C-alpha positions as CSV (number, residue, x, y, z in Angstrom):
1,M,24.7,-31.4,65.0
2,H,24.1,-34.3,67.9
3,D,26.5,-37.7,66.9
4,S,22.4,-40.3,66.1
5,M,21.8,-37.3,63.8
6,K,25.1,-37.7,62.0
7,E,24.4,-41.6,62.4
8,F,20.9,-41.5,61.0
9,L,22.4,-38.9,58.3
10,E,25.4,-42.1,57.3
11,V,22.6,-44.5,57.2
12,L,20.6,-43.0,54.9
13,R,22.9,-42.4,52.7
14,S,23.4,-46.4,51.9
15,T,19.3,-46.3,51.0
16,N,17.7,-45.7,48.3
17,K,17.3,-41.6,49.2
18,S,18.2,-39.4,47.1
19,E,20.5,-37.0,47.7
20,G,17.6,-33.4,47.9
21,T,16.2,-35.9,50.2
22,I,18.9,-36.5,52.4
23,S,19.9,-32.6,52.1
24,R,16.5,-31.1,53.4
25,Y,16.6,-34.0,56.1
26,R,20.2,-32.9,57.0
27,Q,18.7,-28.9,57.3
28,G,16.0,-30.0,59.3
29,L,18.2,-32.0,61.8
30,T,20.4,-28.7,61.9
31,V,18.2,-26.5,62.7
32,Y,16.7,-29.0,65.2
33,S,19.9,-29.7,66.6
34,E,20.9,-25.7,67.1
35,W,17.1,-25.4,68.8
36,L,17.9,-28.6,71.5
37,D,21.0,-26.9,72.6
38,A,19.4,-23.5,73.1
39,Q,16.8,-25.5,75.3
40,N,19.8,-27.6,76.9
41,L,18.0,-30.8,75.5
42,E,19.1,-34.3,74.6
43,P,17.1,-35.8,71.6
44,E,16.7,-38.8,73.6
45,A,15.0,-37.2,76.6
46,V,12.7,-35.0,74.2
47,S,8.5,-34.9,74.7
48,K,5.7,-34.5,73.1
49,R,5.7,-30.9,74.5
50,D,9.4,-30.0,74.0
51,I,8.2,-31.1,70.4
52,Q,4.9,-28.8,70.3
53,R,7.0,-26.0,71.8
54,Y,9.6,-26.4,68.5
55,L,6.9,-26.4,66.4
56,G,5.8,-22.8,67.5
57,Y,9.4,-21.8,67.9
58,L,9.7,-22.9,63.5
59,K,6.0,-21.2,63.0
60,G,6.8,-17.7,65.4
61,E,10.5,-17.1,65.6
62,K,11.6,-18.6,62.3
63,G,8.8,-17.2,60.6
64,Y,8.9,-20.5,58.6
65,A,6.1,-20.9,56.0
66,H,4.0,-23.8,56.4
67,N,5.3,-26.3,53.9
68,T,9.1,-25.3,55.5
69,V,7.6,-26.5,58.5
70,R,6.6,-29.1,57.4
71,L,9.7,-30.4,55.9
72,R,11.5,-29.6,58.9
73,F,9.2,-31.9,61.0
74,A,9.2,-34.6,58.4
75,A,13.1,-34.5,59.4
76,I,13.0,-35.1,62.9
77,S,9.8,-37.3,62.6
78,Q,12.3,-39.7,60.5
79,F,15.1,-39.5,62.6
80,Y,12.9,-40.5,65.8
81,E,11.5,-43.3,63.7
82,D,15.1,-44.7,63.0
83,L,15.7,-44.1,67.0
84,V,12.6,-46.5,67.9
85,D,13.4,-49.1,65.1
86,T,17.0,-49.2,66.9
87,E,15.8,-49.3,70.3
88,A,17.7,-45.9,71.1
89,V,14.1,-44.3,72.5
90,E,11.2,-46.7,73.4
91,S,8.8,-44.3,72.1
92,D,8.6,-41.6,69.1
93,P,7.6,-37.8,70.8
94,T,6.7,-36.9,67.2
95,E,3.9,-39.8,66.5
96,K,1.0,-38.5,68.1
97,I,1.4,-34.4,66.8
98,T,-1.2,-32.9,64.8
99,L,0.5,-31.1,62.3
100,A,-2.1,-29.2,60.7
101,D,-2.1,-27.3,63.9
102,Y,0.9,-25.9,63.3
103,A,1.2,-26.2,59.5
104,P,-1.9,-27.0,57.2
105,K,-1.1,-28.3,53.6
106,T,-2.2,-24.8,52.2
107,T,1.1,-22.8,51.2
108,R,1.6,-19.7,51.5
109,K,1.1,-18.7,48.3
110,E,-2.5,-20.1,48.1
111,E,-3.5,-18.5,51.6
112,E,-2.5,-15.1,49.4
113,T,-4.2,-15.9,46.2
114,K,-6.7,-18.3,47.8
115,E,-6.1,-20.5,44.9
116,K,-5.0,-23.9,44.9
117,H,-2.7,-23.4,41.3
118,I,-1.9,-20.4,39.9
119,W,-2.9,-20.2,36.2
120,L,-2.9,-18.1,32.9
121,A,-5.4,-17.6,30.6
122,K,-4.3,-18.3,27.0
123,D,-4.1,-14.4,26.1
124,E,-1.6,-14.3,29.3
125,V,0.4,-17.2,28.1
126,Q,0.6,-14.7,24.4
127,K,1.5,-11.9,26.6
128,L,4.1,-14.2,28.0
129,V,5.8,-14.7,25.2
130,E,5.9,-11.7,23.4
131,N,7.6,-9.9,26.5
132,V,10.5,-12.4,27.4
133,P,13.9,-10.5,28.3
134,A,16.8,-11.6,25.8
135,P,17.9,-13.4,24.3
136,T,14.2,-13.7,22.7
137,L,14.5,-16.5,20.7
138,R,15.9,-18.7,23.0
139,N,13.4,-17.6,26.0
140,R,10.5,-17.9,23.4
141,L,11.1,-21.4,22.6
142,V,11.7,-22.3,26.3
143,V,8.6,-21.0,27.6
144,L,6.6,-22.4,25.0
145,F,8.0,-25.5,25.4
146,Q,7.4,-25.6,28.7
147,Y,3.9,-24.9,28.0
148,Y,3.4,-27.3,24.9
149,T,5.1,-30.0,26.9
150,G,3.3,-29.3,30.4
151,L,7.4,-30.2,31.7
152,R,8.7,-29.0,35.2
153,R,11.4,-26.9,34.6
154,A,14.1,-29.1,35.8
155,E,12.6,-31.9,33.3
156,V,13.0,-29.0,30.3
157,C,16.6,-28.0,31.3
158,D,17.3,-31.5,31.4
159,V,16.5,-32.1,27.6
160,T,19.2,-33.2,25.1
161,L,19.6,-32.5,21.5
162,A,19.0,-36.9,21.6
163,D,16.0,-36.9,23.7
164,L,14.2,-34.5,20.7
165,D,12.2,-37.1,17.6
166,R,11.4,-33.8,16.0
167,E,9.1,-35.9,13.4
168,N,7.2,-37.2,15.7
169,R,7.0,-33.7,17.5
170,Q,7.9,-35.9,21.1
171,V,10.4,-35.9,24.0
172,Q,11.6,-38.3,25.9
173,I,11.7,-37.3,30.0
174,R,13.7,-39.2,31.9
175,G,12.2,-39.5,35.7
176,K,13.0,-40.4,39.5
177,N,14.0,-43.9,39.4
178,G,14.9,-44.3,36.1
179,T,11.4,-43.9,35.1
180,V,11.2,-42.2,31.0
181,H,7.7,-41.0,30.1
182,T,7.3,-39.4,26.7
183,A,6.3,-35.9,26.4
184,H,4.7,-34.1,23.0
185,W,4.5,-29.9,21.5
186,Q,2.0,-28.4,19.2
187,P,3.2,-27.8,15.5
188,K,3.2,-23.9,16.6
189,L,6.5,-24.9,18.1
190,D,8.4,-25.7,14.7
191,G,9.4,-22.5,13.5
192,L,11.1,-21.5,16.9
193,L,12.8,-24.8,17.4
194,T,14.2,-24.9,13.6
195,A,15.6,-21.5,13.9
196,W,16.9,-22.8,17.1
197,L,18.7,-25.7,16.0
198,D,19.1,-25.0,12.3
199,G,19.4,-21.1,12.2
200,G,22.6,-20.8,14.0
201,Y,20.9,-19.3,17.2
202,R,22.4,-22.1,19.3
203,A,25.5,-22.6,17.4
204,A,26.2,-19.1,18.9
205,S,27.2,-20.0,22.1
206,P,30.5,-20.8,22.9
207,Y,29.5,-23.6,24.4
208,A,27.3,-25.6,21.6
209,R,29.8,-27.8,20.1
210,E,30.4,-29.1,24.1
211,S,26.8,-29.5,25.1
212,D,24.5,-32.0,24.6
213,Y,21.4,-29.8,25.9
214,L,18.7,-28.3,24.2
215,F,19.0,-25.2,26.0
216,L,22.5,-23.8,26.5
217,T,23.6,-20.3,27.7
218,E,26.4,-18.4,26.5
219,S,28.5,-18.9,29.7
220,S,27.2,-23.0,30.4
221,L,26.6,-25.7,28.6
222,S,22.6,-25.7,29.8
223,L,20.1,-23.3,31.0
224,S,19.4,-23.8,34.7
225,P,15.8,-24.3,36.0
226,S,16.6,-21.3,38.8
227,R,17.4,-19.4,35.4
228,L,14.7,-20.8,33.5
229,N,12.3,-19.3,36.4
230,D,13.6,-15.8,36.4
231,V,12.9,-15.9,32.5
232,V,9.0,-16.7,33.7
233,R,9.2,-13.8,36.2
234,E,10.8,-11.2,34.2
235,A,8.6,-12.1,31.3
236,A,5.2,-11.6,33.7
237,E,7.0,-8.1,35.1
238,N,7.5,-6.6,31.5
239,A,3.7,-7.5,30.7
240,G,2.1,-6.2,33.2
241,I,0.9,-9.3,34.9
242,Q,3.3,-10.4,37.7
243,E,2.9,-9.7,41.3
244,V,4.7,-9.7,44.3
245,L,2.9,-12.0,46.8
246,Y,5.0,-12.3,49.7
247,T,8.6,-11.9,51.5
248,D,9.1,-14.8,53.7
249,A,11.3,-14.9,57.0
250,S,14.7,-14.4,54.7
251,G,13.9,-11.4,52.8
252,S,13.2,-13.1,49.3
253,K,10.3,-12.6,47.9
254,H,7.8,-14.9,46.2
255,Y,5.7,-13.8,42.8
256,K,3.0,-15.0,41.9
257,I,3.5,-16.2,38.3
258,T,6.7,-18.8,38.5
259,S,7.9,-20.7,35.8
260,H,5.5,-23.8,37.1
261,T,2.4,-21.3,36.4
262,L,3.4,-23.0,33.1
263,R,2.9,-26.4,33.7
264,H,-0.5,-25.4,35.9
265,S,-1.7,-23.6,32.8
266,F,-1.2,-26.4,30.3
267,A,-3.3,-29.1,32.8
268,M,-6.3,-26.4,33.0
269,H,-6.5,-25.4,29.4
270,Y,-5.6,-29.0,28.3
271,L,-9.3,-30.1,30.5
272,Q,-10.6,-27.3,28.9
273,N,-10.5,-28.2,25.8
274,G,-12.4,-31.4,26.6
275,G,-8.9,-33.9,27.9
276,S,-9.8,-36.4,30.4
277,I,-8.4,-36.2,33.7
278,E,-6.4,-39.8,33.0
279,G,-5.2,-38.5,29.6
280,L,-4.1,-35.3,31.3
281,S,-2.2,-37.4,34.4
282,K,0.0,-39.8,31.9
283,L,1.0,-36.5,30.2
284,L,1.9,-35.2,33.0
285,A,3.2,-38.3,34.4
286,H,1.9,-38.1,38.0
287,S,2.4,-41.4,39.7
288,S,-1.3,-41.3,40.9
289,V,-4.4,-40.0,38.9
290,T,-5.2,-38.6,42.4
291,T,-3.1,-36.3,41.9
292,T,-4.1,-35.0,38.6
293,E,-8.1,-34.6,40.0
294,I,-7.1,-31.6,41.5
295,Y,-7.3,-30.0,38.5
296,G,-10.7,-31.1,37.9
297,E,-11.6,-29.9,40.8
298,I,-10.5,-26.4,40.4
299,L,-12.7,-26.7,37.0
300,E,-15.5,-27.5,39.2
301,E,-14.8,-24.3,41.5
302,R,-14.8,-21.9,38.7
303,A,-18.0,-23.5,37.1
304,K,-19.8,-22.8,40.8
305,D,-18.4,-19.0,40.9
306,E,-19.4,-18.2,37.5
307,Y,-22.9,-19.8,38.3
308,E,-23.3,-17.7,40.8
309,Q,-22.1,-14.6,39.0
310,F,-23.7,-15.0,35.7
311,A,-27.0,-17.2,35.7
312,P,-30.0,-15.6,34.5
313,Q,-32.3,-14.8,37.2
314,I,-36.0,-13.5,37.1
315,N,-38.2,-11.8,39.9
316,F,-41.9,-13.2,40.3
């Protein structure tokens, strides 16, 4: 990696950027640095045309999905913004790039499904719960816990025993930048939760005494987000409602139903039951209600499609 890029990353570490963001920038700059070396270019001598060629390389030769191209571009865009600020270059070659020409804001998943969000009908959620892999009780509980609370999978896995208020059916969630919000669950979850916590199921793990986490495994102190995703994926396969949407450039399969589908399903069912966008926004802990409005737009689109399909007609 070029020295100016290493220096940029060092400066980022002294800011309030998360480790995840810094890691994504490092990945993006590593790929960009390798491309520059292959082109015999220095980063300070790059033109707008060079950036366009690089984006074409990411999209074509590398075969990256739109979202990945956008992440790679964000890294070099921030890098050049820093070079301009420090007067290492006179202008930013990424400034006038129309990124949508190379990576529209639709994801590969949206292109394959023609849907902005994938969500399950209520009977499909029930099928999912009935077909979880072993250990059955824990996995049924974790799937329903995510569905009833609407939490992200990482948030579910981060819940500790101290976060739970079982009497009021509430859980405290620690978000980004030290924020805390409250999620809730339905009374129907109480039976599984009681069996898990009081019936000896959680205590059966060798790590039960050491772990503060609600969900743990027989080999670790906590359930990982990736394992939670695997549980949902496998349950969907067992239920016969799963499908592979596409295989990416690295050969990894991308599935239609993931653990995040449960969060989308919670949101759609909440609105279908008469809940407000504002209330849903608070429950999902969105930073802006604008983010939540996409769910209302999906319902409106579905209503239009259903009208065209089912509205009565007469010939005269």
